[in-house]
Structures are given as C-alpha cells and as structure tokens.
N, C-alpha and C positions, 0 to 999 in steps of 0.2 A: 453566197460566197463574196468574202471580203478581198479584192485583191494586195497584197502581203507592203506594207511600208515597208522604204527603208531605213536605215534609219541614220545620219546624220555621221559621216566620220567611219562609219561598219564596225562600229565595234563588237563586238559581244560581250554578251551580259557578265562572262566570267573575268575581261577584263578590266569594267568600271562596277565592281560593286556595291562598294560605298556611296549613290547615286546624291544621296541626301545626306548630311551630319546634321542632328540639331541636339546640345547638351545645353541643359539645366535653361531650358528659357521660360520667361517669364513674360505675360501680359495683363495691365489692369485696367482697365475704362477708368475718368473721372464723369460720374452724372452729378452737375454738380457740385455739392462740397462731398460728395461721396465717393469713395473708392470701391468700384467693383475688380476682383480679380477675377479675369477670365482663363488666363493660361497660367501655370503653376510649377515649374521645375518640371518641364518636360523635357526626357533627355530621349531620343528615338533611331536608330542608323533605315536608310530606306537600298536596297540593292536597286539597280537596274534592271529591267523588266518585272518587275515587282507588281500587283496586282491586288493590292492595298485600300481598305475598308478601314475608313474611322467613321466610329455610330457611337451615340453619348443623348437623350433628349433632350430637348430646346434648354438651353442654354449652361450645359456640360460645359461650354467653350472645346466643339468639335467643329464648327464653324472659326470661331479665331484662330484655332491651329491650323486650317488651311489656309486663313489667308495670308497668317504669315511665311506658312509651307512658298504660297504660291506668291513671294513682293507683291500683292497686292494690302500687307502692313505689316509693320516693324517691330520688332518685340522693343520692351524697356531693360531686358537685361540678360545675356546668356550666347550663346554665338548658332550662326547657323553657314553652312558650306554648303556649298552646294555645285556639285563636279567639283570638287575644291575648291571653289572660289571662296570667300568670305560675305556673304553678300550681306550680316550685317554693317560690315565695312562703306556699303555702295551706298552713292550721292541717287538723290531723285531721279534725274536723265541716269544715269548708269543702271538704276533697276528696272526705271521703263524698255532700256532697250531688253536686257535680259526677260522680258515679261514676252516682249513681243519677237525676240530670236528664236526664246530655248523654253517656254510656257503654253499651254494649250487652255482656255478655262470652257467650261460647259456649266451653265445655270438653271434652275426650279424653273425658271419666268422667258426662257429662253435666249431671251434679248437681242429678235433682228428687227432690222428697221421693216415695219409692215409693208411701206408702200414702195420697197423697193425690191428689185430680182431677186429669186432664189442665185443665181449664179455672183450675181454681183452683194451678197450677200458675205457668202460664204469667201470671195477676192478682198474682202474688203480689210481684212489685218496687212495684206502685203502696199495695199495704197501709204502705210504709214513706215512699212517696209522699205517703200524706195523703188518696186519692183515692175516694170514697162504694165502699163495694160494689157499689151493682147499675151505677155507670161502669167498675169494673172488670172485672165482665162481662160490660158490654156489647163494653171494649175487648180483651179476652182471646180472646170468641169469634170477634172480627173476624179478631186475627192466626191463629187455628189453621184459616177458612175460609181465608184468602191462604194455608197451607203445605198446606193439600189436608188436613187431622183433624178439620174441624167435624162428623166423623162419631164418633169417639173421643174428644167434648170430658168426656161424665163415665165415662171407662174409668180405673181408675188406673195411674200412670207403669209399676209394672212389668207392666204387663198388653200393654204396648206391646214392638216389633219395638226393633232399637237404631236404624234408622235413624228410626223414627215419633222414638221417644223424641228426634232428636238436631234433628229439625225442633218437639218440641214447648219443648225449648233457646231453638231461634231465636226461637218467635213469644216466649218470655219475654225474649228480650233486646232483642225490638225494641217490647216492650209500651208502654213509654215516650218511644218516639218518640228516640231519639237521637241523637246525628249522625254518630257513629263504630261500630261492632260491629267487636270482635276475637275471634278463635276462633282457640283454641290447640287444636295438633291438632286437625281437628276430624271426619277420616275417623280419626283413630287407632285405633278399638276400633269400625269397621265395613266390612265385605267391601271386596273391588273395586267391585261394583255397587251397594252401596249408597252408599261413597264418592262415586264419581260423581255417586250422584242429587242429595246433597245442594251437592256444588261447583254445581253447576247451579243449584238452587235457589239460593245466593246468587248467579253469577251475574249470575241475572236480578233480584233486588232491586237488585243494582248498578245493572248496565242499566237497568232499568226505572223506581229510584225515586234514583236517581243517590247512594245509599245510600254513605257512605263503611267503606271494607271492610279492616282486617288480618288477617291470616291467618297464623300461624307451623306449620314443618311443618320436618319431614325428608325430608318425601319429593318427587324431580325433578318429578315426573309435577303433583300437585298444584299445588307450587307454579304451575305452569307455564300451569294457570286462570289466576292473578289476570295481570294488564296489565302487571305492576311486579313486578319481585322481583329482593330486595338476601343477597346470600350476607354472611354474618357466618361468620367465621371467627376464632377466640382472645378476644373481644368485638369487634372491629374488624369494619369494611365491608369485607371483600373486594371484592365488585361491585354494580353497581345498573345494574338494563337492561331494559329496559321486551321485555316477554315476544312473545312467536308468537303471541298471543290479545290483541294489543295493535294499533292501526289501524299502527304501528311497532314493528319491530325493531331499533330504532340501539341503539347505548349508551348510557345517561344519563350526564353531566360535573357533576350539578350535584349534588353530593353529598363533601364535605369532611370526612377522617379526623385528628381530633386524633393529635399524635402524643405 
C-alpha cells in the first residue's frame, strides 16, 4: 500500500479542474531541407487528478505532445496554460524552474546514475532546488518507503532489477512534490509482469493522492490502465475517450482538433 501523498496547497480536484489547457498547438521539426510536422493543431484540457494515457504508433506525435506538455520542448504556435500560467511566454530559466517545482518525469530508460546510491538518485532533483542535504535525504527515504524500496536505499542503482529501477525513477520524480507526473513508455524496458506492477503503482498513486498522471505508450493494454485514453495519429487527436477502468466508458466530446 502506498502512503498518501499530500498535494501542494491542499486543493481538491473540484477546485482546479482545468490544470492543463492546450489550444491549437503546432510543432514542426526541420530535418535538413525537409519540414516534418509532428503536432498539427491539437487542443485539449486535462483536469486535476486525471490519469490520462496518450497512445499511438511510432511517429504519431504522441511523444512530441508529451514533451510540449512537460515543458521539455516549445510549440511553434498555439497556447499552453498550466494552472493558468501561459507557458508559451516563459523564458528558458522560467521553464527550468517550472519543471523542477511542478513537474515529474519517468522515462523508459530509467535515467538513473549507475554508480550512485538509490537514496542519492532519488534526492538529486532537490539539490537543484536548493534543499539542504539532511532534508533531501529525509524526503528521499520517505519516497523509497512509499514505493517499497526502503531496504535498497544504499544499493547502487545498477544493482537493482529493471522493475526496481523504475520504482526508484518514480520516487525520484515524486520527491519534489510535482502537480503532474509524466511517464514516457514507463513499461517499455520491462517484462509483462513487472510492467503490470509499475502500472498498478501509478494507478495507486493517482487514486490515493489525486496526483495527475500522463503516460505515453504505444501498447493498448497499458493505455487501458488509465481512466482516459487519447489516441494520436499523424499529429492530431484521433479519439478521446474514457477507458474501461474509469467511472464511465462513454466517449468524450470535450476536445477539439484544429484544422
């Protein structure tokens, strides 16, 4: 059982339903003399406390969309509001601060420091936030307990299994108490059983703490673990629906795709 995470400010989902608002966003990559449109006129809203999956085949634009939502990349045009703040107008420094303070990231390749202890891997984001060493270690230890790895805190990350490393990566993403957790193919390097365990952990975090979670995947069974599934094709939203794991399974009609 995961101990409940306190949401910053104690705001309920009802008080902050429009956590993310994206309006007519475009992104094109320039490869030599060729323009490659990755996102083409996407608009969507994500409410606080949602568990959302963005799925699609390779090249569909799903990862580019996540990078825009996670402030890892900028859109070429359109507007992105995060908790009411216009992300598209922020400087690089402001975006870096936003990512550190409000957003958490989990990747397919774990991205852990192999010759660093599990505890220090989890505490690392707090170093950039200027948190004292004692407080960094206290908060990291608490998160490792929450993901069931307190007995591995002094191991090196390369001494852990793939599933354990992904749990460490999740703890590291949560240590700054983000308002949104982004997970890009979080089960991609895991076997089926371990992948199911990681998805169960994410579901529990969402259910018990109200943490907003956005995952990117090309696997339909992984996407169905989320409560809402957005399918992306050719840089546009092809469908937006509630999954079978949600309260209802009716199609949504709240998303409008730009032309």
